[in-house]
N, C-alpha and C positions, 0 to 999 in steps of 0.2 A: 504494500500500500504506500502511496506517495504522501509525503508530509505536506501539509498546507504551506504554500508560499516557499517551497523548496527551490533553490536556485537551479535554473535549467540552462541548457545551451543547445545549439544546433550544429549539425555536421553535414556537409555536402558529400554524397557518395556517388560512385559512378561504375562500380563493378559488382563483386559478389555480395556486398552489403545491401544492394538494392533488393535482393531476394528475401521474401518473408521467411522462408525456410532456413536461411542463414541468420537473419536478424533475431528471430524469436528465441532461439536457444542461448544467444549471447546476452540479451538484456531481459529475457523473461516476458516479453510482450512485443507487439508491433506498434511502435510509436507513430504519431502523425507524420506522414511523408507527403511532400509536394514536389511535383515535377519542376525542375529548374535547369538553367544553363549557365555555365561559366565561360567567359571569353578570355582569350589570351592564353589558353591551355590547349594541349594536344593530348589525346588518349591513344595509347599504343600498348603493344604486348611487351612484356619483360622477357628478354632472351632466356630461354631455358625454363620458363615458368608458364603456368596456365592462367595467370591473373593479369588484369590490365594495370596500367599506371598512368598518371597524368604528369606532364611536365609543362612548366610555364614557358611559353614560346614568345610572348610579347607581340605576336602577330594576330591576324584575324581569325585564328583557330577558335573552335568552341567545342565544349564537351557537354552533352546532356546527361542528366542524372537525377537524383532525388535529394531533396533537403530533408533530413531527418530532424524533426523538431522536438522540443521539450525533453531533451535528454538530461537525466540526473547525472551528477558527477560520477557516480559509480558505473552508470551505463556507458558514459563516454570513456571511462578507463577500460571497460570491457571491450569496446570497439577499438580503442587504441592498442590494446594487447593483441587482439585478433589481427589488426593491420600491421603490427610490429613484425610479424613474420614476413611481411611483404614490403612494408614501407617503414621508414624510421621517423618521420616528422609529420607535423600538420603545418599547412601553409595557409595564410589568409587568401581569401578569394571573394569576389563580389558575385553573388548569385542572382541571376535574372529570373524573377518569379512573375510571369505575366506582365512583362514590361517594367517592373519595378526592381531596381538593384538594391540588395541588402548585403552587408558584410557578414561573412561566415568563415569557416575553415574547411579544408579538405586534406586528406592524407596524400602524401607523395613520397617518392623514393628519396632517401637521403644520399649524401655523398659528397 
């Protein structure tokens, strides 16, 4: 059960975390998700792996995904742990939600 007025955050996802069957076991529920797009990033495959990654390109590239909203700190830690097997950092990004840009974060490969 969620505590009243518990601080929450959002995370933009673009790969396996978009799937309910992946998300539910990690956080124990399927949070509110909204379709969004980030610009200036490119999505591609990681050599030798089966998961995608995004890299900031600074160009007109865009990546479609989902903004997962109202994540509790422990839920975000669970998603970070899951992603840490693939990515090592979170990076700021502006998510376009139906023409309105809002600041959030997404996972990306470190290095």
